[in-house]
N, C-alpha and C positions, 0 to 999 in steps of 0.2 A: 543718470541716477547712480549713486555710489553702490557698488555691489556689497552684499552681505557676507560677513565672515563665515566660512564653512568651519564649524568647530568639531573637535574630537573630544569625546568624553573618556575619562579615566575611571576604571573600575575601582570602587572604594567602599568602605564601611564607615558610617557616621561616627561610631564609637572609637574610631582610630584617628579622627581628625580634630584639630583645634580650630575653632572659628574665632579669629582675632578681630579687633575693632577695625572697621572699614572694609573687611573682606566680605565677599558675597559668594556663596556656594549655590550652584544650580545643579540639581539632581535630576537625572533622567531615569525613568523606569518603563518597562514594557507593560502593555496591557493586552493580555490574551487569556484564553479559557483557563489556563493553569497558573495564572500569575497572582491570584489573590488568596487571602486568608480571611474568610468572612467571620471567623471567630474573634478577630481583632476589632470588630465593630462594637461600639456602644449600643445599648438598646435603642436609643434615639436614632442612631445612624442605620441600624438594621431595619427599623420601621420605615425610615425614609427610603432605603434601598428597595424595600418590598413594594413601594408605590410606583416604581418604574414599570411601564408596560413593555418597553423595549429591553430585550435581553442585553444588547450591546451597551445601551446607556447604563443599565444596572451594573454591568461588568466594569465599565469605566469608573463609575462612582465608587464601587467597593474597592477596586484596586487602588485608586487614588487615595482614599481615606486610610487604608491599611498601610500603604507605603509612607504616607505622611506621618502616621503614628510611629512607625518603625524608625524612620530617619530622625525625627525629633527626639525620640526616646534615647537614641544612640548619643546624640550630643549631650543630653541632660543626665546620662548615666542611670536612666530608669529601667529597671529589670523587665517590667511588664508594660508594653506599649499601651495596653488597654487601660492602664491606670492613669494615663495622662488626662487631665481635665481641660476642657475647652469652654470658652465663652464666645459670644458674638457681639460685634459692634452694632451701632444704631441701624446700619444698613445690611447687617448679616455677615460681615467679614469675620471669619474665625480668628481667635487668638488664644494663647495659652491662659488657662485659669490658675488660681492659687493652688499650690505655693510657687508655681513657676511663672507667674504673670510677669511680663516684661523681660524675661531672660533671653528670649529669642523672638524675632519677628519673621514671618514666613508668608508665602503665597503659593497657591497650587493652581495648576492648569492641566488640561488633558484634551486630547483629540484622538483621531483614529489611530489606535495602536501604541500611542505613547502618552506619558505624563511627565510633567516637570514640576519640581518644587524648588523655589528660591528661598534661601535662609540667610538671615543677617543677625548680628547681635542686637542692633537697635536702629530705629528709624522706619521710614515708610518704604515698602517694597511691593511691587506688583509684577506679574509675569503672565504672558499669554502666548499660546502656541496654536497654530492652525496647520491644516493639511491643504496645500495648494492643489486645486482641481477646478475644472470648468464650473462656473456658477451662473445659473440663469438669473436674469434681472440685475446684473452687477451694477449697471449704471443707475438704476433706481436706488439701490442700497447705498452707493457712494454719495448720491445726492442727500441722502438722509443723515449721513454721519459726518459730512464735511462742511466747513465754512467756504465762502466763495473763493478765497485764495487757494485753498487746498483742492477744490474741485477744478479750478482753472489749470493748476499744475498737473493734476492727473489727466485731464483731457488733452493736454499738450504732449503727453508721452506717446511714443510709437505704439500702435495697437498691440504688438507682441509683448510689450512691457506692462500693459495696464493690469493684467490679472495679478501678477506678482506685486505690483505697486498697491493694488487694492488690499491685499492681505497684509502688506507691510503697514499701511495706514491703519487698518483694522486692529492689528495686534498692538500698535503703539497706543491707540485710543483706549482699548480695553484694559491693557496693562496699567495705563495712567489712572483710569477710574478705579481699578482695584487697589492701586497704591494709596490713593486718598481715602479708600475705605467705602466708597459708595457703590462700586460696580455699575451696572447699567441703569441704576436708579436715576443717574444724571445723563443728560444727552452727551453722546460722544463728541458733539461739536464744542463742548467745553474744553476738550483736550486738544491743544494745537501745537504740534511738533515742528521743529526745523524740517524742511522738506528736502528730499533727495540725498540725505546723508544717513549713514548707518549708526552714527553716534552723535548726540547733541543734546540740546535743551528741549524740554516740552513744557509749555505753559498751560496752566489750568486757569480758566477764566470764567466769569459770569456765575460765580458761586462763592459762598463764604469760606470755601476751602481753597480759594485761589492761591496760586504760588508757582514757583519754578522748580522742576525736577529735572533729572537727567535720564536719557534713554540709551540703550545699547541693543542693536539688532544683530541676530545671528541666524544660522540655519544648519540643519543637517538633512541632506537629501532634499525632498520637496516639502520639508516642514520648517517654515520660518517661525521665529519666536522673538519677542521683545521683552526686555527687562527694563523696568522703570524704578528708580530709587532716588532718594535725596541726593546721593553722590555715588558715582560709579567710576572706580579706578581700574582700567583694564588689567593692570598687573596684580590686582587683588581679587580678580574674578576667576573662579575655578568651575570647570564643567566636569561633573562626576556621574558615573553610572552606578546605580544602586546594586549592591551586593549584600545579600543577607548575611549577618554575622552568625558565629557559633552561639548556641544557647548559653546564657549566663549561668554561672554556678550559684 
């Protein structure tokens, strides 16, 4: 199995960067008790956050939503991130609303301690991150998300590689479903990647959204993540660490 690239993130501010055609920016941000600004949530988002019973889940959601607003506002030159309007697709995938509709495409993911936001000018994009740790019932889960060829490949791996391979398959499938806009409303079995490689094609089958996309897998520490888009050029891919900018005048 081909190893995943260990990436290094560069500290940056969205309002100082140009997003050119074909480029993909992947932003990383920390999630901890002091990392969020709840006043940057819309009323709908705040009501949704209040519904979480888990403090950790609420923190992840609030931080991810506020960082998404701040980063996208930086690209668009919007003074107040709270002023950004959002709409949702048929399956709930968020997108920018008028007057910014179609100016940027993006996708958000988060796990224990970290979040990622992928941003492109146009096209489909999905991203998923996971934290690798022992998981009970992993064989049961892998059977539920894979087709026969994928399951046979996973079972043929040495036991010490199977946990990482599981998370790599999971992140490709979830990122692929997010890229086509359905999320887990469709079966992960519909997303079928090239196996054993860290970059390649992923085919979406058995749906009216069928087609071919590209994927690129990376990691930092024990956090693997997969990016899926219509086209991914490694030299146009940037990994950025979120840095809050100075207040606009």
